C-alpha positions in Angstrom: -7.6 4.4 -38.3 -4.2 4.0 -39.8 -4.7 1.2 -43.0 -1.8 -1.2 -43.3 -1.1 -2.0 -47.0 0.0 -5.5 -47.8 3.7 -4.7 -48.5 3.9 -3.9 -44.3 2.2 -7.1 -43.4 5.7 -9.0 -44.1 9.4 -7.9 -44.1 12.5 -9.6 -45.5 14.3 -11.6 -42.7 18.1 -12.0 -43.8 20.0 -13.9 -41.3 23.4 -12.3 -42.4 21.8 -9.4 -40.7 22.3 -11.0 -37.3 24.1 -13.1 -35.5 23.9 -16.7 -33.9 20.4 -17.2 -36.4 19.6 -19.0 -39.4 16.9 -21.2 -41.4 16.2 -24.9 -40.7 16.7 -25.1 -44.8 19.8 -23.1 -45.1 17.7 -20.1 -46.9 19.7 -16.7 -46.2 16.4 -14.7 -46.6 13.0 -15.0 -45.9 9.8 -13.1 -46.2 8.4 -13.4 -42.4 5.1 -11.6 -40.9 5.0 -8.3 -38.9 2.8 -7.8 -36.4 0.1 -7.4 -38.9 1.0 -10.2 -40.7 0.4 -14.1 -41.2 3.2 -16.9 -41.4 1.7 -19.4 -43.6 3.0 -21.8 -43.4 5.2 -21.4 -40.0 8.6 -20.4 -40.2 11.2 -21.6 -38.3 14.4 -20.4 -37.2 17.2 -22.0 -35.5 19.8 -20.5 -32.8 23.0 -21.0 -31.9 24.5 -20.8 -28.3 27.6 -21.7 -26.3 27.4 -24.1 -23.5 30.1 -26.1 -21.2 29.5 -28.7 -24.0 30.4 -26.5 -27.0 28.0 -24.4 -29.4 24.5 -26.3 -29.6 21.6 -25.2 -31.4 17.6 -24.6 -30.7 14.7 -23.9 -32.8 11.9 -22.1 -32.4 8.4 -21.0 -34.7 8.6 -17.2 -35.5 5.2 -15.6 -34.0 2.4 -15.1 -36.1 1.1 -11.6 -36.4 -2.8 -10.1 -36.8 -3.2 -11.1 -40.4 -4.4 -14.4 -39.4 -7.6 -12.4 -37.9 -8.3 -10.0 -41.0 -7.1 -7.4 -38.6 -5.1 -4.6 -41.6 -5.6 -1.4 -39.7 -5.2 0.1 -36.1 -8.1 2.3 -34.8 -8.0 5.0 -32.2 -10.4 7.4 -30.9 -10.1 10.5 -29.0 -11.9 14.2 -27.6 -10.9 17.1 -29.6 -11.2 20.6 -28.8 -10.7 23.9 -30.8 -10.8 27.6 -29.4 -10.8 30.8 -31.7 -8.2 33.4 -30.7 -8.1 36.5 -32.3 -6.9 37.7 -35.9 -6.9 34.1 -37.5 -5.5 32.0 -35.0 -7.1 28.8 -33.4 -5.8 26.5 -30.9 -6.6 22.5 -31.0 -6.0 20.1 -27.9 -6.7 16.4 -28.5 -6.9 13.9 -25.4 -7.6 10.0 -24.9 -7.3 9.2 -21.2 -5.6 5.9 -19.8 -7.4 2.9 -21.1 -6.5 0.0 -19.2 -7.6 -3.4 -21.0 -6.4 -7.3 -19.7 -2.6 -5.4 -19.0 -2.6 -3.5 -21.8 -2.6 0.7 -21.2 -2.9 3.6 -23.6 -2.7 7.1 -23.2 -2.7 9.8 -26.0 -2.8 13.6 -26.2 -2.1 16.3 -28.4 -2.0 20.2 -29.0 -1.8 22.4 -32.4 -2.0 25.7 -33.2 -3.6 27.0 -36.3 -3.3 30.3 -38.0 -5.6 31.9 -41.2 -3.5 33.5 -43.2 -6.1 35.1 -45.4 -7.5 37.1 -42.2 -4.9 39.6 -42.5 -6.6 40.2 -46.5 -8.6 43.4 -47.0 -12.1 42.1 -47.6 -11.2 38.5 -46.4 -14.9 37.7 -45.8 -15.6 37.7 -49.3 -12.9 35.2 -50.7 -14.4 31.9 -51.0 -11.0 30.1 -49.7 -9.4 30.3 -46.5 -5.7 29.3 -46.5 -4.4 28.4 -43.2 -1.2 27.0 -41.8 -0.9 24.4 -38.8 1.6 23.3 -36.4 1.0 20.1 -34.2 2.5 17.7 -31.8 0.9 14.5 -30.8 2.1 11.6 -28.1 0.8 8.2 -27.3 2.3 6.3 -24.5 1.4 2.5 -23.9 2.5 -0.6 -21.9 1.8 -4.3 -21.3 2.1 -6.1 -18.2 4.4 -9.1 -18.4 4.6 -10.1 -14.8 2.0 -13.4 -15.7 4.6 -14.8 -18.1 6.8 -17.9 -16.6 10.2 -16.1 -16.5 11.0 -15.2 -13.2 11.3 -11.5 -12.4 9.5 -8.7 -11.1 8.1 -5.2 -12.6 8.0 -6.6 -16.3 6.3 -4.6 -18.4 6.8 -3.5 -22.1 6.9 0.2 -22.6 6.2 2.4 -25.9 6.0 6.2 -26.1 5.6 7.5 -29.7 6.2 11.4 -30.6 5.2 13.2 -34.2 5.4 16.7 -35.1 3.3 17.7 -38.0 3.7 21.2 -40.2 0.7 21.5 -42.5 -0.4 24.0 -45.1 -4.6 24.1 -45.6 -6.7 25.3 -48.2 -10.6 25.3 -47.6 -13.8 26.7 -49.0 -16.1 29.1 -47.3 -19.5 27.9 -47.8 -22.5 28.2 -45.3 -23.2 24.2 -45.2 -20.7 22.2 -46.7 -16.9 22.8 -47.0 -14.1 20.8 -48.6 -10.5 21.3 -47.9 -7.4 19.8 -48.7 -3.8 19.8 -46.8 0.0 19.3 -47.7 2.2 18.4 -44.8 5.3 16.9 -43.3 5.5 14.6 -40.5 8.3 13.5 -38.1 8.0 11.4 -35.7 9.9 8.7 -33.5 8.9 5.9 -31.2 11.0 4.1 -28.6 10.1 0.9 -27.2 11.9 -0.9 -24.5 11.5 -3.8 -21.8 11.4 -2.9 -18.3 11.9 -4.9 -15.2 13.7 -7.9 -14.0 14.2 -11.4 -15.9 16.0 -14.4 -14.5 17.4 -17.0 -17.0 16.8 -20.6 -15.5 18.5 -22.6 -18.9 21.4 -21.8 -20.9 25.0 -21.0 -20.0 23.5 -17.6 -18.2 21.2 -19.5 -16.0 21.1 -17.5 -12.6 21.7 -14.8 -14.3 19.5 -11.4 -13.7 18.9 -9.0 -16.6 17.1 -6.0 -15.5 15.9 -3.2 -18.1 17.3 -5.3 -20.7 16.6 -3.9 -24.1 15.5 -0.9 -25.9 14.8 0.0 -29.9 14.4 3.6 -31.3 12.7 4.2 -34.5 12.8 7.7 -36.3 10.2 8.2 -39.2 9.5 11.3 -41.5 7.5 11.9 -44.3 5.1 14.1 -46.6 1.5 13.7 -46.4 -1.3 14.7 -48.5 -5.3 14.8 -46.8 -8.4 15.2 -48.8 -11.6 16.0 -46.5 -15.1 17.8 -46.3 -16.9 19.1 -43.1 -20.7 19.6 -43.1 -22.8 21.8 -40.6 -26.1 20.7 -39.5 -27.4 23.0 -36.9 -25.4 23.3 -34.1 -23.4 20.1 -34.6 -21.2 18.9 -37.9 -19.6 16.0 -39.6 -16.3 15.8 -41.0 -14.3 13.0 -42.7 -10.9 13.1 -44.4 -8.4 10.6 -45.8 -4.6 11.1 -45.8 -2.4 9.9 -48.4 0.9 8.8 -46.6 3.2 5.8 -45.9 0.1 4.4 -44.0 -3.1 5.3 -45.1 -5.4 7.4 -42.8 -9.3 7.4 -42.6 -10.6 10.3 -40.0 -14.2 10.5 -38.9 -16.0 12.8 -36.3 -18.9 14.9 -34.9 -18.6 18.1 -33.6 -20.4 20.3 -31.8 -20.3 24.2 -31.3 -20.7 27.4 -33.1 
């Protein structure tokens, strides 16, 4: 579960950074809601456009986020398996099959390779801690069907692809029942969201024109993260929990079966 802090629930909309938009009261910038925020009161925007009669304007209300529903987190769940190999190597794979709910589809998968450096030391089984390095990759694919919108066209969808790489150093205790671990890592990722399909404009100076795959936006992020967690062994299954300190704080809970 990724937590969304208060400062990520809004952003500063400066009309000087855009063309043809303004606020009705003449303000140059205002704080408006992100997808996890709320505009209270509603925020209006003015848009200018050209017609045969000259420049005209229209107003519309900026969309609300999820803040009004008190949702300030992003949940996810997945299956993960790991297999120990020779001399301290371990491979991990995680997977969430495609989920289709009310026109929204999501799919998630990833893989990682972990190596315990202390396994190369003489008498490593006597050491109270293990030090490991991990390289991992994750990918999320999501789409939303827009064919039910009033805009004429076909195959209308919003698609998002998110990729991330993680490089981490991990230190953990080697106790029989409960173990604690800490990690320090670097995460680099990118996200691309694009509007697919055809869209026929029915009003304004561009009425009658059809736009195909008209829009996309790409975002790159990177940063350092730190993780604290524990794993509790209970017979043939284990419970684990961790908390990651990063731009979007992250809580991870899991139940594991194995040996």
